[in-house]
N, C-alpha and C positions, 0 to 999 in steps of 0.2 A: 350591526352584525356582529359578530364571534365564531371561530372556526365548529364550533358549537349546534352551529343556527342551524336547524332543522335543513336538510335542501330546495324543502317541498315552498320554503316559505311563504311562496305570494298564494299561493293557494290556498294556505291555510288562514292566511289572511281576509280571505274573502269568509273563510268558514268559521271566525273568530278574533277579529280587526282587535283585540286589547289583552289579546294574548300571545308569546313568544312563545314555542317551539326550540324544545334544542335538544340534542342527541346526549347521554350520561348511561356509561353504565346502570348496574345495579344496586353495587356497592358504592356509586356516588350521586344516585339520586336519594337515599335515608327513604326510602319506603316507608310503610308499616311493619310493625309486627311479624301480626299473621303476613302477608303474601312472604320475609324472609324466610320464614318455618315450611309455605307451599313451597319455596324452593330452592329448597337443602341441599337437593341433589345436583340442583345444580351448579357453576361456578358469574360467584358475585361480577367478577371480576367482566369475564366474555357476556354474558346479558348484556340486552344494552333496552334501553327504552323510549321515544320521545316524546316527552312533556315539557310544558307547565309547569316548573317546580311547585311554584309559589300558589300558581292555584289549586292546584293539585288534577293533573287536566293532562292523560295522555292521550296521545295517536297510534291507535291499535295498529295503525298499518303501517305503520317503522320499531312497532315495537318485536319484541319475544314471544311471541305466541303463553311458550307461561306464563310469562309478567304479566297482558295483558287479561290471562284466564283467572290469575291470584289477586287482581286489584280489583278481579267485578266488585265481590263482596265487600268496599271499604269504600270510606268515604273518597276519593279519586272517580275522577268522568274519566269515561269514552270521549272525546270530541265528541263526535256525532249527540250523542246525551247530551252533553254539559250546552249547545249550542240546541238542539230541540227542549228538550226540556229540563233543561238541568237549569243552574244561573243565569246561564248568557242563552235564554231563551228570549228572543222579542216575540214584547208584549207587546197588543195595540190598546 
């Protein structure tokens, strides 16, 4: 666990045990260009995202609302979507 680790990590493990959520600024997260263009009015050093960057999954509850909105039409998944209908969905 690092200082960037989301403080809600125990609860997140129940939803997505294979993911590790950390807090980043948008400038650090290397988000898609279309997201950065949508956020052109905000400071990328102050807007925040809670995500597993490797798996392109973000936690909307801990992510700036504008960032979450900009990510909706990209290849990134919101955590609940990832766990229910995306790659993290449990199939029987």
